[in-house]
N, C-alpha and C positions, 0 to 999 in steps of 0.2 A: 129761837134755837141757836145754840152756839155753833161755832165752826167745828169743834171737836165732836159734838153730838151729831152734826150733820154727816161728817166723815164716817163715823161709826155706823150710822144708819145705812149709808151707801154700801159699806163693806158687808153688813149683814144681809142686805138685799142681794148682793152678788153671790154670796154663799148659798142663799136659798134658791136662786135661779139655777146655779150650777148643779146643785143637788137634784133639782127637779129634772133637768135635761139628762143627767146620768140615769136617773130612774126611768125616764121615758125610753132611753136607748136599751137598757136591760130588759124592759118589758117587751120591746119589739125585736129582741135578738133572735128568737126562734123564727120569726117571720122573715128576717133578712137571710137566714140560712136556707130556708125553703126556697125563697126567690133565687138565690145564687145557684142552688142545685138544679132548679128547674131550667134556668137560663143555660147552664153548662150542658145539661142533658140535651136540650133543644139544639144547641150548637153542634154537638157531636152527631146527632141524628141527621142534621142538615148536611154536614160534611160527608157522612157515610152515603147519603142518598144521591148527592149531586157531584161527588168526585168521579172523574173518568176511570174506566177500567184499565188496568195495566196488563198489557199483553206481553208475555215472555216467549220470545222466539228461540228455538234451539239453535246451537252452533252448527254451522255447516262448513265442511272443508271447501276451500277455494277450488280445488281440482276435483270435480265430481266424477269425472270419467277416468278410468284406469286403462292405460294402453298396454296390451300384452304383446311382448316381443317374441317372435318366432325364432328360436335359436336352433341352428342346424345341428344334427347329431355329430357330424364330422367337421372339424375346423381345420382349414388349411394353414399349416405352419410354414412360413417362408424359410427357405434354406439359409444356413448360416453364411455370413459374408466370407468370401474367399480371402485367404491370407495373401498379402503382397509378397513377392519374392524378396528375400533379404539382399541387401547391397553386397556386391562382390568385394572381397578384400583385395586391395591392390597387391600384386605380386611383383617382387623385385625382378629386374631383368636378369636373365642368365648371364654368366660371365662372358659368353661369346656373342650375346645379342647386341645388335646395333641400336643405339638410342639417339634419336635426333632431337635436339632442343634448340629453339630460337629464343635467346634471351638478350635483351638490350643491356649492354654494360653501361655503367655509370660514366657520363661524360662531364662530370663536375669535379673531377679530382684536382687538387691543387697542383701547381707546376712543380713544386719540390717534393711531390709524393713519390717516394722511391718504390721500386718494385719489391714487393714483399717476398721473402725467401723462407720456405719451410725450414724450421730449425731441425738439425739432424738428431737432436735428443728428444724430440717430441714436445718441445715447449716447456710447460710447467711441470716437468718431472714425470709425465705420462709416457707410456711406451710409444715408440714411433710406429706409425701405420704407413705401409707402402702405398703409393699411388702413382698413376701415370698421367693423370689430368689434374693440374693444380686448380684451386678455386680462383674464380674471377669475381671482383667486386662489382655488385650491381647497384647498391645504394650506399653511397659514402656519406657519413655523418660527420661534419666538421666539428671540432671541439670549440667550446666557448672560451673566450679569453677574459677572465674576470677583470673588472676595472681595478680592483685592489692589487692584482698581480702586475698590471701595467704600471700603476703608480709606484709600486715597490721596485720596478725594474726587473721583474722575474721573467726569464726567458730560457730557452733551451729545447732540445729534442727529447721527447718521451717515446720510447719504443714499447709497444704492447704486443704480447703474444695472445692470439685468440684462437680458440678451437672452433672451427666451422663444422657444424653438424651436417647430417645427410640431407637436411631440408634447406641448407644455406644460411641458417641463423647461427648467431654466435652463442655457443654453449658455455664458454668460460673465457675469462680475460685475465691475464697476469702481466704485470709490468716487469720487463727485464732490463730496461734502462731508465731509471727514475730521475726526476728533477725535484723541484719543490713539491711539497704535499698538495698544494692547491692545483698545480699543473697536472700532477698525477691523477687526481680525482676527475678532472675534466677530460683527460685522455681516456680513462676507463669508461666514463659515461658515453663518450662518443663511439668508442670501439664496440660497446654492447649494442649500439643501434645500427651498426653496419649490416648489410645483407650481401651474400655471395652466391655464386653458383657452386654447388657442392663439388668437392674433389671426388675423383673416381679412380677406381682400380679395375681395369678391364670393363669399363662402362658401368660399374656398380658403384653407387655413391658410398663414400667412406668418410669418417671424420678426419679432418686434417688440421694441423696447427700451422698458422701463418703469422707473419709479423706486420704490424701496422705502425709506421713512424708518424708522430705528430710533432711538428716543429712550431714552437711558440717564439715568434720574433716580434720585437717592438717596431722595427722599421721594414 
């Protein structure tokens, strides 16, 4: 037998064997289905019989007891808070009343600080107010001497008219004797910071114009 004949015979035998196995499987197909169904049914029955029972417990509130409050029929309402008395408005002293004040006057005035004289025309164009007690300076604010003004040789006296209010503070400041613009500005700044005892007319505080001289000297 040649090699080709031998190979052909082996191929035919394989085809016959495969055909025979396929036929055997088809012949037993119904048996396989029955065995599979029987095993599945047996498995489900065993699971149903031997599985533990599931107990479902109902939900319960954490607070099982309810406390009942006894509310009285009448409730005591506290009285409203009492209103505090309003602060009394200060009343100016009568013209004939005596007012005693102890105020320490400024002791840091420069040596060349002239006594200020109330201008007869009321300062910056305002009406003159009569007084019998002139203001006294309590807090003197010296002016700053800018370094630029020193280097430029700017000096001189600047006179400022200030209106002293009834509380002793400067209400208005006007230059009546000017010098250079820089010196004028520093004099106004210093004048507005000064504090006085108020001028009075028959012991009643009144606004009064006074003069503040500021002398800028290089030496």
